[in-house]
C-alpha positions as CSV (number, residue, x, y, z in Angstrom):
1,M,-7.5,1.4,11.7
2,A,-9.0,3.2,8.6
3,R,-7.3,1.2,6.0
4,P,-7.6,-2.3,7.6
5,R,-5.2,-5.1,7.6
6,P,-6.5,-8.5,6.5
7,G,-9.1,-9.9,8.8
8,Q,-9.2,-6.8,10.9
9,L,-12.1,-4.4,11.2
10,P,-11.1,-0.6,11.2
11,T,-10.3,0.5,14.8
12,L,-7.9,3.2,14.5
13,D,-7.9,6.3,12.2
14,R,-5.0,6.2,9.5
15,R,-4.0,9.8,10.3
16,S,-3.3,8.6,13.8
17,V,-1.2,5.6,12.5
18,L,0.7,8.2,10.3
19,K,1.6,10.0,13.3
20,V,2.7,6.8,14.9
21,L,5.1,6.2,11.8
22,L,6.4,9.7,12.2
23,A,7.2,9.2,15.7
24,G,9.0,6.0,14.8
25,A,11.5,8.1,12.8
26,G,12.7,9.8,16.0
27,I,15.4,8.7,18.1
28,A,14.2,8.8,21.7
29,A,14.4,5.3,23.3
30,V,10.8,3.6,23.4
31,P,10.8,0.5,25.5
32,G,9.0,-2.5,24.8
33,L,9.8,-3.9,21.3
34,A,12.7,-6.0,21.9
35,A,14.0,-9.0,20.1
36,C,12.9,-12.4,21.0
37,G,16.4,-14.3,21.7
38,S,18.3,-12.8,18.8
39,G,21.2,-12.5,21.1
40,S,21.2,-16.1,22.6
41,S,24.5,-18.0,22.1
42,G,24.6,-21.6,20.7
43,A,20.9,-21.6,19.6
44,E,21.2,-19.2,16.7
45,S,22.1,-21.8,14.2
46,K,18.9,-23.7,14.5
47,T,16.7,-20.7,15.4
48,V,15.6,-17.9,13.4
49,T,13.9,-14.9,15.2
50,F,11.1,-13.3,13.7
51,G,9.7,-9.7,14.5
52,S,6.1,-9.5,13.6
53,N,3.5,-6.8,13.4
54,Y,0.8,-9.0,12.5
55,S,-0.8,-8.6,16.0
56,D,-4.7,-8.7,15.4
57,P,-6.2,-12.3,15.8
58,V,-7.0,-13.1,12.1
59,P,-3.7,-12.2,10.6
60,R,-1.8,-13.3,13.6
61,N,-3.2,-16.8,13.3
62,A,-2.7,-16.8,9.5
63,L,1.0,-16.1,9.8
64,K,1.4,-18.6,12.4
65,A,0.1,-21.0,10.2
66,V,2.7,-20.0,7.6
67,L,5.5,-20.0,10.0
68,D,4.5,-23.6,11.3
69,G,5.1,-24.7,7.8
70,F,8.7,-23.8,7.7
71,K,10.6,-27.0,7.7
72,T,13.9,-26.1,6.4
73,D,17.1,-27.9,7.6
74,G,15.6,-28.3,11.0
75,L,15.3,-24.8,11.7
76,T,12.6,-23.3,14.0
77,V,11.3,-19.7,14.1
78,T,10.5,-17.8,17.3
79,A,7.9,-15.0,16.6
80,N,8.1,-11.7,18.5
81,T,4.7,-10.2,18.0
82,K,3.8,-6.6,19.0
83,D,1.0,-4.6,18.5
84,H,1.0,-3.3,14.9
85,N,1.0,0.3,15.8
86,T,3.5,-0.1,18.7
87,F,5.8,-1.9,16.2
88,Q,5.8,0.9,13.7
89,Q,6.3,3.3,16.5
90,Q,9.4,1.6,18.0
91,I,11.0,0.1,14.7
92,N,13.8,2.7,14.5
93,N,15.0,2.0,18.1
94,Y,14.4,-1.8,17.6
95,L,16.5,-2.0,14.6
96,Q,19.4,-0.1,16.2
97,G,19.1,-2.2,19.5
98,H,18.8,-6.0,19.3
99,P,16.4,-6.7,16.6
100,D,15.1,-10.1,15.4
101,D,16.7,-11.8,12.3
102,V,13.8,-11.2,10.1
103,Y,10.9,-8.7,10.4
104,S,7.7,-7.8,8.8
105,W,7.5,-4.4,6.9
106,F,6.6,-2.6,3.8
107,A,8.0,-2.0,0.3
108,G,8.9,1.4,-1.3
109,Y,10.0,4.3,0.9
110,R,9.7,2.6,4.2
111,M,12.0,-0.1,3.1
112,R,14.4,2.2,1.3
113,Y,14.7,4.4,4.5
114,F,16.1,1.6,6.8
115,A,18.2,0.4,4.0
116,S,19.8,3.9,3.5
117,K,20.4,4.2,7.3
118,G,22.3,1.1,7.2
119,L,19.7,-0.9,9.5
120,A,18.6,-3.5,6.8
121,L,20.7,-6.3,5.4
122,D,21.4,-6.6,1.7
123,I,19.6,-9.9,0.5
124,S,20.4,-9.4,-3.1
125,D,22.0,-12.9,-3.0
126,T,18.6,-14.2,-2.1
127,W,16.9,-12.5,-5.0
128,T,19.3,-14.5,-7.3
129,S,17.2,-17.4,-6.8
130,L,13.9,-15.6,-6.2
131,G,13.8,-13.5,-9.2
132,D,11.6,-15.6,-11.5
133,S,9.0,-15.6,-8.8
134,F,8.4,-11.8,-8.9
135,S,8.0,-9.3,-11.8
136,A,10.5,-6.6,-12.5
137,A,8.1,-4.0,-11.0
138,Q,8.1,-6.0,-7.7
139,K,11.7,-6.0,-7.7
140,E,11.9,-2.4,-8.2
141,A,9.7,-1.9,-5.3
142,S,12.0,-4.2,-3.3
143,T,15.2,-2.3,-4.3
144,G,17.1,0.3,-2.3
145,S,18.5,3.6,-3.4
146,D,21.8,1.6,-3.9
147,G,20.4,-0.8,-6.5
148,K,20.4,-3.7,-4.1
149,Q,17.6,-5.7,-2.6
150,Y,16.5,-5.4,0.9
151,F,12.7,-6.7,0.8
152,V,10.9,-10.1,-0.1
153,P,7.2,-9.3,-1.3
154,F,4.6,-11.3,0.5
155,Y,1.1,-10.0,-0.7
156,S,-0.5,-7.1,-2.2
157,Y,-3.6,-5.5,-3.5
158,P,-4.2,-2.8,-6.1
159,W,-6.1,0.4,-6.1
160,A,-8.2,1.2,-9.1
161,L,-11.7,2.3,-10.1
162,F,-14.1,-0.1,-8.3
163,Y,-17.8,-0.8,-9.1
164,S,-20.7,-3.1,-8.8
165,K,-21.0,-5.5,-11.8
166,S,-24.9,-5.7,-11.3
167,T,-25.2,-1.9,-11.2
168,W,-23.0,-1.3,-14.4
169,A,-24.8,-4.2,-16.2
170,K,-28.4,-2.6,-15.2
171,Y,-27.4,0.8,-16.8
172,G,-25.1,-0.4,-19.6
173,Y,-21.9,1.2,-18.3
174,Q,-18.8,0.4,-19.6
175,P,-15.1,1.0,-18.4
176,P,-13.7,4.2,-19.3
177,K,-10.3,4.1,-21.2
178,T,-9.6,8.0,-21.1
179,F,-10.1,10.7,-18.7
180,D,-12.6,12.3,-21.0
181,E,-14.6,9.1,-20.9
182,L,-14.5,8.9,-17.2
183,I,-16.1,12.4,-17.0
184,T,-18.7,11.4,-19.6
185,L,-19.4,8.3,-17.7
186,G,-19.8,10.2,-14.5
187,N,-22.1,12.5,-16.0
188,K,-24.2,9.7,-17.4
189,M,-24.4,8.2,-13.8
190,K,-25.7,11.5,-12.5
191,A,-28.4,11.6,-15.3
192,D,-29.4,8.2,-14.1
193,G,-29.9,9.4,-10.5
194,L,-26.7,7.9,-9.1
195,T,-23.7,9.3,-7.2
196,A,-21.0,9.1,-9.8
197,L,-18.1,8.9,-7.4
198,A,-18.4,7.6,-4.0
199,V,-16.0,9.5,-1.7
200,G,-15.3,9.1,2.0
201,Q,-12.5,11.5,3.2
202,A,-13.3,11.8,6.9
203,D,-10.2,9.8,7.9
204,G,-8.0,11.9,5.8
205,W,-6.0,9.2,3.8
206,P,-8.5,7.8,0.9
207,Q,-8.0,10.8,-1.4
208,L,-4.2,10.4,-1.2
209,G,-4.9,7.5,-3.5
210,T,-6.8,9.8,-5.9
211,F,-3.8,12.2,-6.1
212,D,-1.6,9.2,-6.9
213,Q,-3.7,8.1,-9.7
214,L,-4.0,11.5,-11.2
215,N,-0.3,12.4,-11.1
216,L,0.8,9.2,-12.4
217,R,-1.6,9.5,-15.1
218,T,-0.8,13.1,-15.8
219,N,3.0,13.0,-15.3
220,G,4.2,9.5,-15.3
221,Y,6.0,7.3,-12.6
222,D,9.4,8.8,-12.6
223,F,8.0,12.3,-11.9
224,H,5.7,11.0,-9.4
225,M,8.4,9.2,-7.3
226,S,10.8,12.3,-7.7
227,L,8.0,14.5,-6.3
228,M,7.4,12.0,-3.6
229,A,11.2,12.3,-2.6
230,G,10.9,16.1,-2.5
231,K,12.9,16.7,-5.5
232,E,10.2,18.6,-7.7
233,D,8.6,21.9,-7.5
234,W,4.9,21.5,-6.0
235,K,4.2,25.0,-7.3
236,G,5.4,23.9,-10.7
237,A,3.1,23.5,-13.9
238,K,3.2,19.8,-13.8
239,V,1.6,19.6,-10.3
240,K,-0.8,22.4,-11.3
241,A,-2.0,20.2,-14.1
242,V,-2.7,17.4,-11.6
243,F,-5.2,19.8,-9.6
244,D,-6.8,21.1,-12.7
245,N,-7.7,17.5,-13.9
246,W,-8.8,16.8,-10.4
247,K,-11.2,19.9,-10.6
248,R,-12.9,18.2,-13.6
249,M,-13.7,15.3,-11.3
250,L,-15.1,17.3,-8.4
251,P,-18.6,17.7,-9.8
252,L,-18.8,13.9,-9.9
253,Y,-18.0,13.5,-6.2
254,Q,-20.4,12.4,-3.4
255,D,-21.6,15.4,-1.5
256,N,-20.0,16.0,2.1
257,A,-16.9,14.0,1.2
258,L,-15.0,15.4,4.0
259,G,-17.6,14.3,6.7
260,R,-18.0,10.8,5.4
261,K,-16.2,7.7,6.3
262,W,-14.9,5.6,3.4
263,E,-16.7,2.5,4.6
264,D,-20.0,4.3,4.2
265,A,-19.0,5.6,0.7
266,A,-18.2,2.1,-0.3
267,Q,-21.5,1.0,0.9
268,G,-23.2,3.3,-1.5
269,V,-21.3,1.2,-4.4
270,L,-22.6,-2.0,-2.7
271,A,-26.1,-0.8,-2.7
272,G,-26.1,0.2,-6.3
273,K,-26.6,4.0,-5.2
274,A,-23.1,5.0,-6.3
275,G,-21.5,4.1,-9.5
276,M,-17.8,3.8,-8.7
277,M,-15.0,4.6,-6.3
278,V,-11.2,5.1,-6.3
279,I,-10.2,2.6,-3.6
280,G,-8.1,-0.6,-2.9
281,S,-9.4,-4.1,-3.2
282,Q,-8.7,-5.0,0.2
283,Q,-10.7,-2.1,1.5
284,I,-13.7,-2.2,-0.6
285,G,-13.6,-6.0,-0.7
286,Q,-14.3,-6.1,2.9
287,Q,-17.6,-4.0,2.3
288,F,-18.6,-6.6,-0.4
289,A,-17.7,-9.5,1.7
290,Q,-21.1,-11.3,1.2
291,K,-21.2,-10.2,-2.6
292,L,-17.7,-10.5,-3.6
293,D,-18.5,-12.0,-7.0
294,D,-20.5,-8.6,-7.8
295,L,-17.3,-6.5,-7.3
296,D,-15.3,-5.7,-10.2
297,F,-12.8,-2.8,-11.3
298,C,-10.8,-1.3,-14.1
299,A,-7.7,0.8,-14.4
300,F,-7.9,4.5,-13.7
301,P,-8.0,5.7,-17.3
302,T,-5.4,7.3,-19.3
303,I,-4.6,11.0,-19.2
304,D,-1.5,11.4,-21.3
305,P,-1.0,8.6,-23.9
306,Q,2.7,8.6,-23.2
307,W,2.2,7.2,-19.8
308,G,-1.2,5.3,-20.5
309,T,-1.8,3.0,-17.6
310,D,1.6,1.6,-17.1
311,T,1.8,2.1,-13.4
312,V,-0.5,0.3,-10.8
313,E,-0.7,1.4,-7.3
314,A,-0.5,-1.8,-5.3
315,P,1.1,-1.7,-1.7
316,I,3.2,-4.5,-1.0
317,D,3.7,-6.0,2.5
318,G,6.5,-8.2,3.1
319,F,9.8,-9.0,5.0
320,M,13.2,-7.7,5.6
321,M,16.2,-8.8,7.5
322,S,18.0,-6.7,10.1
323,K,21.6,-5.6,9.6
324,K,22.3,-7.0,13.1
325,A,20.8,-10.4,12.3
326,V,22.3,-13.2,14.3
327,N,21.4,-16.2,12.1
328,V,21.9,-14.6,8.7
329,D,21.9,-18.0,6.9
330,G,18.6,-19.1,8.6
331,G,17.0,-15.8,8.0
332,K,17.6,-16.0,4.3
333,K,16.3,-19.5,4.1
334,L,13.3,-18.3,6.1
335,L,12.8,-15.5,3.4
336,T,13.0,-17.9,0.6
337,Y,10.3,-19.9,2.2
338,L,8.2,-16.7,2.8
339,A,8.7,-15.8,-0.9
340,S,7.0,-19.4,-1.9
341,A,3.5,-20.0,-3.2
342,P,2.5,-22.4,-0.6
343,A,3.6,-19.9,2.1
344,Q,1.7,-17.2,0.6
345,L,-1.4,-19.0,-0.1
346,T,-1.8,-20.3,3.3
347,Y,-1.7,-16.6,4.5
348,L,-4.3,-15.7,2.0
349,K,-6.7,-18.2,3.3
350,S,-7.6,-15.4,5.8
351,D,-7.9,-12.6,2.9
352,P,-9.8,-13.2,-0.3
353,T,-9.4,-9.6,-1.3
354,S,-5.4,-9.5,-1.6
355,I,-3.1,-11.5,-3.9
356,A,0.1,-13.4,-3.3
357,A,3.2,-11.4,-4.5
358,S,4.7,-14.7,-5.9
359,S,3.9,-15.4,-9.9
360,K,4.2,-19.1,-9.1
361,V,0.8,-19.3,-7.1
362,D,-1.6,-21.5,-9.0
363,E,-4.3,-19.2,-10.1
364,G,-6.9,-21.9,-9.9
365,T,-6.8,-21.3,-6.0
366,Y,-8.2,-17.7,-6.5
367,N,-11.6,-16.3,-6.7
368,A,-12.5,-14.1,-9.7
369,L,-11.6,-10.7,-8.1
370,Q,-8.2,-12.1,-7.2
371,K,-7.5,-13.5,-10.7
372,K,-8.3,-10.1,-12.3
373,C,-5.9,-8.4,-9.6
374,V,-3.0,-10.7,-10.5
375,Q,-3.4,-9.9,-14.1
376,F,-3.6,-6.2,-13.3
377,V,-0.6,-6.1,-11.1
378,S,1.5,-8.6,-13.3
379,E,1.2,-6.4,-16.5
380,A,2.2,-3.2,-14.7
381,K,5.4,-1.6,-15.9
382,H,5.8,0.0,-12.4
383,I,4.1,-0.6,-9.1
384,T,3.5,2.2,-6.5
385,Q,2.9,1.5,-2.8
386,F,0.5,4.6,-2.0
387,L,1.3,8.0,-1.1
388,D,2.0,7.6,2.6
389,R,4.4,4.5,1.8
390,D,6.2,6.3,-0.9
391,T,7.2,9.7,0.9
392,D,8.1,10.8,4.3
393,P,5.2,9.8,6.7
394,G,5.3,13.4,8.1
395,F,4.7,15.0,4.7
396,A,1.8,12.6,4.1
397,S,0.0,12.9,7.3
398,D,0.3,16.6,7.9
399,A,1.1,18.7,4.6
400,M,-0.7,16.2,2.0
401,T,-3.7,15.3,4.1
402,N,-4.3,18.9,5.2
403,G,-3.6,20.4,1.5
404,I,-5.9,17.9,-0.1
405,N,-8.8,18.6,2.5
406,K,-8.2,22.3,2.0
407,F,-8.5,21.7,-1.9
408,L,-11.7,19.6,-1.6
409,G,-13.2,22.2,0.6
410,D,-12.2,25.1,-1.5
411,P,-11.2,24.1,-5.1
412,N,-10.3,27.7,-5.7
413,S,-7.5,27.4,-3.3
414,V,-5.1,25.4,-5.4
415,D,-2.4,28.1,-5.5
416,S,-2.4,28.3,-1.7
417,V,-2.3,24.7,-1.3
418,L,0.6,24.2,-3.6
419,S,2.5,27.1,-2.0
420,G,1.9,25.4,1.3
421,L,2.9,21.9,0.1
422,A,6.1,23.5,-1.6
423,E,7.0,25.2,1.8
424,Q,6.6,22.1,3.7
425,A,8.3,19.9,1.3
426,K,11.4,22.3,1.5
427,S,11.2,22.1,5.3
428,I,11.0,18.3,5.5
429,F,13.2,17.2,2.6
430,T,15.9,19.8,2.7
431,G,15.7,21.1,6.4
């Protein structure tokens, strides 16, 4: 997978995964993902069934260790683990059939989608006791369009401007606070013989994150989320301004970005040949696995002072309850446990590049990168989930990916790109 899960080496192109997600929104029956005991009579009071997409060995074993620690009221958990991509492909039919009580999923649009379809259980009462464990931004990301909570955060990882401490120390670079400072810094890097911005767009998804950063800093959180929901004009002046700012960055880009894997781009940062990279801690952290103490980051800098850097992109993985849950009381107790610091720390033993969602975690257990990530995320006024989690999967995988790639290949094609995005957004969101 191009954007790997904890402990997993990349095996599948992310764009293929987005296609899988799009297929999951269909209504054709897809056999294979069935609940594990959710319909059994007599056993439901002491058994909570759990649908899991943590299928690769490292995350699967880590999650097993978490579930083994659930010792509440004599309840036991029966896990129904399916291949990560198969799970996502079949989840729509799964939730309409005989789903497990609790299942793994994602915050943001993907959570709101199933909540709006009446396939997720309102767990606002559970949030009454969990509220002080999460920030207002995390609660916002767990809230459906109706203002109710449907999701419990488990772990996350931020997107930012990442770099090698030793490289920056060698040349005396300082984190840019404004977009103008970023451009100046990039030109200084080029003068020093470095690639300023490492870029690998061969898999199609990484530059979706750069669009997010630019739009959030140019137009703010509310506009960004409204645009992702298909409620804004892609041909309007605000979106055009995003691409105008992006054009200023392109001279700093690594050559042949469209033909390079993100892993290779990140290796350039590791080797001190590239100065910085817009990426997530989980991705670049894997490339720095043997030199994690040399990895550092700063917020993507301010473009418009009225928005500053108040929004952080930090995809949140976590759990939901199905509307058809059999053991509702037990499921909510399991969610309460999964929201706890001990449960989340048990899982993160497998992943030193992500952070627990709970604010109750003892930061003394974290490495330096994780400690900085915690502060970065906790100070955010808003948290976004990454473009392919904040909008329709089909729009992300086709319209946005193709449009951005066309723009990168020909920066003068902006008007054509935006016209195409506007047309496809109209078709997807109002068709």
